[in-house]
MDTraj code that builds the backbone (N, CA, C; nanometers):
import mdtraj as md
import numpy as np

residues = "MET PHE ILE ARG HIS LEU ILE TYR ASP VAL LEU SER LYS LYS THR ILE ASP LYS VAL LEU LYS LEU LEU ARG LYS LEU ASP TRP ASP ASN PRO ASP VAL LYS ARG VAL LEU HIS LYS VAL PHE THR LYS PRO TRP LYS ILE ARG TYR SER ASN ILE GLY LEU LEU ALA MET LEU THR TYR ASP LEU GLN ARG TYR ARG PRO ALA PHE ALA ILE SER VAL VAL ASP GLN ILE LEU GLU ASP ILE ARG ARG GLY LEU GLU GLN ASN LEU TYR SER THR ASN GLN ARG ARG VAL ALA SER ILE LYS TYR LEU GLY GLU LEU TYR ILE TYR ARG LEU LEU SER SER GLY ILE ILE PHE ASP THR LEU TRP THR LEU VAL THR PHE GLY HIS ARG GLU LEU CYS PRO PHE SER".split()
xyz = np.array([
    [4.2151, -1.3076, -3.6652],
    [4.2757, -1.3116, -3.5243],
    [4.4415, -1.2892, -3.5662],
    [4.4907, -1.3440, -3.6954],
    [4.6356, -1.2881, -3.7029],
    [4.6976, -1.1689, -3.6659],
    [4.5796, -1.0716, -3.7459],
    [4.6117, -0.9266, -3.7423],
    [4.5927, -0.8510, -3.5983],
    [4.5146, -0.9043, -3.5352],
    [4.4868, -0.8941, -3.3702],
    [4.6131, -0.9526, -3.2985],
    [4.6911, -1.0288, -3.3031],
    [4.7475, -1.1107, -3.2319],
    [4.8358, -1.0388, -3.2325],
    [4.9119, -0.9726, -3.3776],
    [5.0180, -0.8902, -3.4080],
    [5.0064, -0.7502, -3.3639],
    [4.9329, -0.7079, -3.3634],
    [4.9255, -0.5737, -3.3198],
    [4.8718, -0.5659, -3.1488],
    [4.8143, -0.6492, -3.0706],
    [4.7635, -0.6740, -2.9499],
    [4.8864, -0.7038, -2.8941],
    [4.9405, -0.8637, -2.9368],
    [5.0242, -0.9332, -2.8132],
    [5.1721, -0.9062, -2.8774],
    [5.1875, -0.8958, -3.0085],
    [5.3533, -0.9237, -3.0835],
    [5.4306, -0.7820, -3.0605],
    [5.3243, -0.6765, -3.1047],
    [5.3793, -0.5386, -3.1104],
    [5.4485, -0.4761, -3.0125],
    [5.5677, -0.4670, -3.0028],
    [5.7104, -0.3630, -2.9364],
    [5.7897, -0.3513, -3.0194],
    [5.8799, -0.2470, -2.8838],
    [6.0056, -0.1784, -2.9771],
    [6.0591, -0.2827, -3.0499],
    [6.1018, -0.3349, -3.0374],
    [6.1918, -0.4626, -3.0601],
    [6.1457, -0.5165, -3.2020],
    [6.0038, -0.5341, -3.2135],
    [5.9428, -0.6383, -3.3250],
    [5.8387, -0.5426, -3.4062],
    [5.8513, -0.3744, -3.4155],
    [5.7738, -0.3148, -3.4567],
    [5.8194, -0.3576, -3.6100],
    [5.8858, -0.3505, -3.6670],
    [5.9555, -0.3662, -3.8265],
    [5.8959, -0.5048, -3.8730],
    [5.9197, -0.6118, -3.7662],
    [5.8679, -0.7656, -3.8132],
    [5.7309, -0.7234, -3.8221],
    [5.6698, -0.6392, -3.7610],
    [5.5376, -0.6349, -3.7642],
    [5.4767, -0.5488, -3.8996],
    [5.5640, -0.4585, -3.9205],
    [5.5193, -0.3626, -4.0168],
    [5.5256, -0.5125, -4.1486],
    [5.6231, -0.5328, -4.1885],
    [5.6583, -0.6372, -4.3054],
    [5.5600, -0.7063, -4.3041],
    [5.4769, -0.7790, -4.1749],
    [5.3619, -0.8963, -4.2049],
    [5.2436, -0.8219, -4.2494],
    [5.2402, -0.6925, -4.1868],
    [5.1265, -0.6328, -4.2575],
    [5.1234, -0.5750, -4.3644],
    [5.2338, -0.5631, -4.4268],
    [5.2391, -0.5244, -4.5660],
    [5.2037, -0.6360, -4.6761],
    [5.2567, -0.7076, -4.6075],
    [5.2335, -0.8592, -4.6780],
    [5.0920, -0.8978, -4.7108],
    [5.0198, -0.8406, -4.6082],
    [4.8339, -0.9078, -4.6335],
    [4.7829, -0.8886, -4.7521],
    [4.6866, -0.9218, -4.7459],
    [4.6125, -0.8929, -4.8664],
    [4.5159, -0.7644, -4.9152],
    [4.5839, -0.6584, -4.9402],
    [4.5207, -0.5234, -4.8646],
    [4.3905, -0.5015, -4.9829],
    [4.3726, -0.6162, -5.0793],
    [4.2700, -0.5904, -5.1637],
    [4.1086, -0.6641, -5.0862],
    [4.1679, -0.7246, -5.0245],
    [4.0244, -0.8454, -4.9354],
    [3.9710, -0.7024, -4.8578],
    [3.7964, -0.6901, -4.8787],
    [3.7336, -0.5901, -4.7911],
    [3.7438, -0.6305, -4.6252],
    [3.7280, -0.7815, -4.6101],
    [3.7711, -0.8107, -4.4772],
    [3.8541, -0.7970, -4.3840],
    [4.0138, -0.8003, -4.4661],
    [4.1186, -0.7641, -4.4284],
    [4.1202, -0.6191, -4.3987],
    [4.0795, -0.5507, -4.5235],
    [4.0728, -0.3864, -4.4565],
    [3.9917, -0.3360, -4.3427],
    [3.8545, -0.4008, -4.3648],
    [3.8129, -0.3706, -4.2231],
    [3.8431, -0.3897, -4.1222],
    [3.9365, -0.5342, -4.0823],
    [3.9851, -0.5333, -3.9553],
    [4.1156, -0.4653, -3.9860],
    [4.1921, -0.4195, -4.0413],
    [4.2829, -0.3379, -4.0147],
    [4.2431, -0.2039, -3.9515],
    [4.1206, -0.1838, -4.0032],
    [4.0755, 0.0135, -3.9702],
    [3.9894, -0.0264, -3.8317],
    [3.9372, -0.1217, -3.7786],
    [3.9197, -0.1748, -3.6690],
    [4.0387, -0.1495, -3.5774],
    [4.1099, -0.2416, -3.5847],
    [4.2369, -0.2643, -3.5163],
    [4.2931, -0.0964, -3.5090],
    [4.3264, -0.0253, -3.5990],
    [4.3973, 0.0951, -3.5863],
    [4.3236, 0.2076, -3.5243],
    [4.1727, 0.1775, -3.5193],
    [4.1148, 0.3062, -3.5241],
    [4.0341, 0.2570, -3.3272],
    [4.0767, 0.1624, -3.2499],
    [4.0492, 0.1714, -3.1541],
    [4.1927, 0.1289, -3.0464],
    [4.2511, 0.2672, -3.0054],
    [4.3675, 0.2620, -2.9127],
    [4.3372, 0.2401, -2.8254],
    [4.2469, 0.1821, -2.7484],
    [4.2012, 0.2105, -2.6294],
    [4.2192, 0.0942, -2.5726],
    [4.2233, -0.0368, -2.7069],
    [4.2276, -0.2096, -2.6579],
    [4.4147, -0.2561, -2.6717],
    [4.4655, -0.1568, -2.6987],
    [4.6488, -0.1687, -2.6602],
    [4.7181, -0.1257, -2.5405],
    [4.8039, -0.1642, -2.5080],
    [4.8765, -0.1404, -2.3873],
    [4.8670, 0.0067, -2.3914],
    [4.8550, 0.1043, -2.3084],
    [4.8793, 0.2179, -2.3086],
    [5.0081, 0.3067, -2.3848],
    [5.1092, 0.2126, -2.3246],
    [5.2545, 0.2427, -2.3845],
    [5.2654, 0.2244, -2.5074],
    [5.2160, 0.1245, -2.5769],
    [5.2018, 0.1183, -2.7227],
    [5.1512, 0.2232, -2.8290],
    [5.0292, 0.2660, -2.7714],
    [4.9991, 0.3679, -2.8466],
    [5.0692, 0.4159, -2.9371],
    [5.1868, 0.4806, -2.9277],
    [5.2951, 0.5295, -2.9965],
    [5.3512, 0.4493, -3.1207],
    [5.3565, 0.3487, -3.0614],
    [5.4161, 0.2071, -3.2003],
    [5.3001, 0.2030, -3.3119],
    [5.1472, 0.2156, -3.2453],
    [5.0806, 0.1820, -3.3381],
    [5.0509, 0.3164, -3.4527],
    [5.1086, 0.4063, -3.3601],
    [5.1185, 0.5563, -3.4415],
    [5.2342, 0.5737, -3.5311],
    [5.3359, 0.4912, -3.4959],
    [5.4343, 0.4959, -3.5950],
    [5.3809, 0.3733, -3.7363],
    [5.3135, 0.3184, -3.6633],
    [5.2809, 0.1694, -3.7814],
    [5.1715, 0.2547, -3.8709],
    [5.1104, 0.3442, -3.8537],
    [5.0000, 0.4010, -3.9308],
    [5.1270, 0.4944, -3.9718],
    [5.2032, 0.5655, -3.9696],
    [5.3079, 0.6450, -4.0672],
    [5.3312, 0.5650, -4.1638],
    [5.4076, 0.4520, -4.1004],
    [5.4779, 0.3337, -4.2136],
    [5.3720, 0.2913, -4.3018],
    [5.2695, 0.2487, -4.2564],
    [5.1852, 0.2063, -4.3639],
    [5.1279, 0.3386, -4.4595],
    [5.1197, 0.4184, -4.4023],
    [5.0713, 0.5590, -4.5034],
    [5.1794, 0.5681, -4.6338],
    [5.2737, 0.5521, -4.6244],
    [5.4019, 0.5591, -4.7670],
    [5.3381, 0.4928, -4.8425],
    [5.2724, 0.3584, -4.8004],
    [5.2107, 0.2569, -4.9087],
    [5.0964, 0.2593, -4.9099],
    [4.9867, 0.2966, -4.8305],
    [4.8422, 0.2984, -4.8618],
    [4.7994, 0.4423, -4.7704],
    [4.8091, 0.5914, -4.8543],
    [4.7815, 0.6751, -4.8083],
    [4.6130, 0.6787, -4.7503],
    [4.5492, 0.6047, -4.8251],
    [4.4168, 0.6430, -4.8036],
    [4.3691, 0.5524, -4.6670],
    [4.4111, 0.4542, -4.6315],
    [4.3971, 0.3847, -4.4868],
    [4.4490, 0.4759, -4.3743],
    [4.5354, 0.5534, -4.4005],
    [4.5982, 0.6130, -4.2753],
    [4.4670, 0.7851, -4.2791],
    [4.4667, 0.8173, -4.4060],
    [4.3603, 0.9022, -4.4246],
    [4.1989, 0.8420, -4.3219],
    [4.1720, 0.7782, -4.3367],
    [4.0753, 0.7169, -4.3109],
    [4.0810, 0.6671, -4.1524],
    [4.2118, 0.6281, -4.1032],
    [4.2314, 0.6033, -3.9686],
    [4.2074, 0.7444, -3.8645],
    [4.2938, 0.8365, -3.9538],
    [4.3074, 0.9833, -3.8613],
    [4.1670, 1.0572, -3.8466],
    [4.0885, 1.0019, -3.9718],
    [3.8964, 1.0773, -3.9955],
    [3.8510, 0.9900, -3.8653],
    [3.8686, 0.8480, -3.8410],
    [3.7943, 0.8017, -3.7645],
    [3.8537, 0.8256, -3.6463],
    [3.9638, 0.8649, -3.5879],
    [3.9867, 0.8773, -3.4341],
    [3.9314, 1.0510, -3.4199],
    [3.9540, 1.1775, -3.5244],
    [3.8734, 1.2714, -3.5007],
    [3.7034, 1.2570, -3.4815],
    [3.6541, 1.1726, -3.5357],
    [3.5413, 1.1576, -3.5129],
    [3.4844, 1.0920, -3.3670],
    [3.5981, 0.9532, -3.3415],
    [3.5657, 0.9097, -3.2070],
    [3.5534, 1.0043, -3.0896],
    [3.6698, 1.1220, -3.1215],
    [3.7083, 1.2145, -2.9789],
    [3.5432, 1.3526, -3.0160],
    [3.5409, 1.2942, -3.1173],
    [3.3918, 1.4175, -3.1295],
    [3.2722, 1.3664, -3.0558],
    [3.2615, 1.2339, -3.0881],
    [3.1476, 1.1631, -3.0212],
    [3.1663, 1.1327, -2.8821],
    [3.2836, 1.1261, -2.8300],
    [3.3001, 1.1098, -2.6763],
    [3.2752, 1.2078, -2.6009],
    [3.2794, 1.3476, -2.6822],
    [3.2458, 1.4878, -2.6581],
    [3.1313, 1.4691, -2.6110],
    [3.0364, 1.4511, -2.7280],
    [2.8926, 1.4894, -2.7591],
    [2.8233, 1.3722, -2.6410],
    [2.8601, 1.2731, -2.6266],
    [2.7957, 1.1298, -2.5394],
    [2.8458, 1.1483, -2.3954],
    [2.9496, 1.2062, -2.3423],
    [3.0283, 1.2479, -2.2453],
    [2.9970, 1.1551, -2.0724],
    [2.9925, 1.0316, -2.1360],
    [2.9624, 0.8804, -2.0794],
    [3.1279, 0.8872, -1.9603],
    [3.0787, 0.8523, -1.8461],
    [3.2083, 0.8578, -1.7518],
    [3.2730, 0.6966, -1.7914],
    [3.1990, 0.5949, -1.8415],
    [3.2273, 0.5082, -1.8652],
    [3.3563, 0.4469, -1.9918],
    [3.3437, 0.5945, -2.0613],
    [3.4454, 0.5651, -2.1874],
    [3.5578, 0.6663, -2.1852],
    [3.5851, 0.7019, -2.0485],
    [3.6630, 0.8299, -2.0535],
    [3.8351, 0.8016, -2.0728],
    [3.8231, 0.6723, -2.0327],
    [3.9575, 0.5874, -2.0752],
    [3.9910, 0.5766, -2.2629],
    [3.8906, 0.5536, -2.3089],
    [3.8748, 0.5658, -2.4424],
    [3.9147, 0.6950, -2.5130],
    [3.8378, 0.7977, -2.4568],
    [3.8624, 0.9032, -2.4648],
    [4.0308, 1.0102, -2.4512],
    [4.0722, 0.9550, -2.3599],
    [4.2553, 0.9251, -2.3184],
    [4.3194, 0.9016, -2.4279],
    [4.2698, 0.7490, -2.4122],
    [4.3415, 0.6883, -2.5481],
    [4.3757, 0.7337, -2.7013],
    [4.2099, 0.8017, -2.7293],
    [4.2253, 0.8531, -2.8501],
    [4.2936, 0.9924, -2.9090],
    [4.2927, 1.0426, -2.7666],
    [4.3598, 1.1656, -2.7699],
    [4.5013, 1.1562, -2.7933],
    [4.5651, 1.0665, -2.7037],
    [4.7050, 1.0113, -2.6936],
    [4.7437, 0.9973, -2.8161],
    [4.6593, 0.8871, -2.8560],
    [4.6646, 0.8601, -3.0643],
    [4.6899, 0.9581, -3.1408],
    [4.5960, 1.0575, -3.1039],
    [4.5600, 1.1612, -3.1721],
    [4.7294, 1.2646, -3.1801],
    [4.7864, 1.2952, -3.0840],
    [4.8899, 1.3457, -3.0320],
    [5.0245, 1.2498, -3.1497],
    [5.0185, 1.1417, -3.0930],
    [5.1152, 1.0509, -3.1787],
    [5.1237, 1.0726, -3.3206],
    [4.9996, 1.0580, -3.3728],
    [4.9769, 1.1075, -3.4852],
    [5.0398, 1.2214, -3.5390],
    [4.9670, 1.3146, -3.4838],
    [5.0401, 1.4427, -3.5033],
    [5.2273, 1.4711, -3.5295],
    [5.2642, 1.3900, -3.4019],
    [5.4131, 1.4028, -3.4130],
    [5.4867, 1.3040, -3.5326],
    [5.4046, 1.1981, -3.5832],
    [5.4847, 1.1500, -3.7195],
    [5.4295, 1.2125, -3.8380],
    [5.3586, 1.3192, -3.8002],
    [5.3081, 1.3894, -3.9523],
    [5.2164, 1.3516, -3.9905],
    [5.1055, 1.2944, -3.9199],
    [4.9888, 1.2148, -4.0213],
    [4.8359, 1.3701, -4.0253],
    [4.9098, 1.4420, -3.9346],
    [4.8122, 1.5634, -3.9093],
    [4.8813, 1.6738, -3.9266],
    [4.8045, 1.8167, -3.9939],
    [4.8613, 1.9221, -3.9411],
    [4.8497, 2.0015, -3.8296],
    [4.9297, 2.0941, -3.7692],
    [4.8985, 2.1316, -3.6766],
    [4.7233, 2.2203, -3.6900],
    [4.6785, 2.2704, -3.7460],
    [4.5307, 2.3388, -3.7499],
    [4.4784, 2.2322, -3.7109],
    [4.4451, 2.1144, -3.7313],
    [4.4014, 2.0173, -3.6829],
    [4.4126, 1.9725, -3.5611],
    [4.5094, 1.9833, -3.4890],
    [4.5338, 1.9902, -3.3770],
    [4.4874, 2.0718, -3.2943],
    [4.4955, 2.2373, -3.3367],
    [4.4572, 2.3437, -3.2730],
    [4.3084, 2.3437, -3.2383],
    [4.2316, 2.2877, -3.3677],
    [4.0751, 2.3080, -3.3830],
    [4.0058, 2.1854, -3.3096],
    [4.1293, 2.0855, -3.3136],
    [4.0242, 1.9867, -3.1743],
    [4.0679, 2.0266, -3.0636],
    [4.1848, 2.0907, -3.0005],
    [4.1979, 2.1452, -2.8704],
    [4.0897, 2.2529, -2.8526],
    [4.1098, 2.3322, -2.9354],
    [3.9916, 2.4390, -2.9174],
    [3.8051, 2.3868, -2.8885],
    [3.7743, 2.2964, -3.0075],
    [3.6501, 2.1814, -2.9215],
    [3.6881, 2.1507, -2.7991],
    [3.8113, 2.0832, -2.7732],
    [3.7667, 2.0431, -2.6417],
    [3.7208, 2.1029, -2.5309],
    [3.8335, 2.2404, -2.5638],
    [3.8100, 2.3295, -2.4540],
    [3.6392, 2.3807, -2.4669],
    [3.5920, 2.4210, -2.5523],
    [3.4961, 2.5079, -2.5842],
    [3.3856, 2.4508, -2.5851],
    [3.3486, 2.2775, -2.5868],
    [3.2769, 2.2312, -2.6169],
    [3.1670, 2.2295, -2.5168],
    [3.0498, 2.2664, -2.5519],
    [2.9009, 2.2904, -2.4539],
    [2.9515, 2.4350, -2.4100],
    [3.0145, 2.5116, -2.4267],
    [3.0170, 2.6808, -2.3613],
    [3.0429, 2.7782, -2.4628],
    [2.9606, 2.7778, -2.5555],
    [2.9256, 2.8868, -2.6710],
    [2.9322, 3.0417, -2.6186],
    [2.8734, 3.0557, -2.5102],
    [2.9140, 3.1669, -2.4620],
    [3.0288, 3.2150, -2.4550],
    [3.1049, 3.1142, -2.4088],
    [3.2719, 3.1398, -2.3893],
    [3.3602, 3.1735, -2.5139],
    [3.2812, 3.1460, -2.5798],
    [3.3510, 3.1674, -2.7426],
    [3.3470, 3.3252, -2.7943],
    [3.4551, 3.3804, -2.7955],
    [3.4315, 3.5061, -2.8781],
    [3.4195, 3.5274, -3.0033],
    [3.4228, 3.3938, -3.0940],
    [3.4318, 3.4509, -3.2364],
    [3.3281, 3.3536, -3.3277],
    [3.2093, 3.3164, -3.2437],
    [3.0802, 3.2450, -3.2451],
    [2.9707, 3.3701, -3.2492],
])
top = md.Topology()
chain = top.add_chain()
for i, resn in enumerate(residues, 1):
    res = top.add_residue(resn, chain, resSeq=i)
    for name in ("N", "CA", "C"):
        top.add_atom(name, md.element.get_by_symbol(name[0]), res)
traj = md.Trajectory(xyz[None], top)
C-alpha cells in the first residue's frame, strides 16, 4: 500500500526526488516488493496522465541502480502494447494510449533505442494489414 501511495498520490514534480529516495530504500530482495513495484511501474493508465513522464523519469533513475528492473518494465510495456493490438477492445483504448505515451517517455529518457520505437511504430501502422507491407 505504501508503494501505491507513493506513486499514485505523492508523485509530483516537486516530490519526485523524495519518492525516488523512498523507493531506493525499499527491500528489493523481497519478492513481494519486486512484484508490487513491477505492477505499479507497468500500469501507467492507473496514474494521472500528466504524471506518466514522471513515472518514466523514476524508471530511468531506478535503472542506474536496478537495471534488470528497468528492462522488465520496458519488456512488459511492449508486451502490453502488442496485446492491445491483438485484442482490439474499445474498453482498453485509454490503456493503450497511456502505454504508448509511457513508451515515448521511456524513449526520451533513453531506456529504449530508436530501433525499438520505429519497430513499434511500424507494428502499429501495419498490424492486421500484411498485404500493405512491401517487406513481408
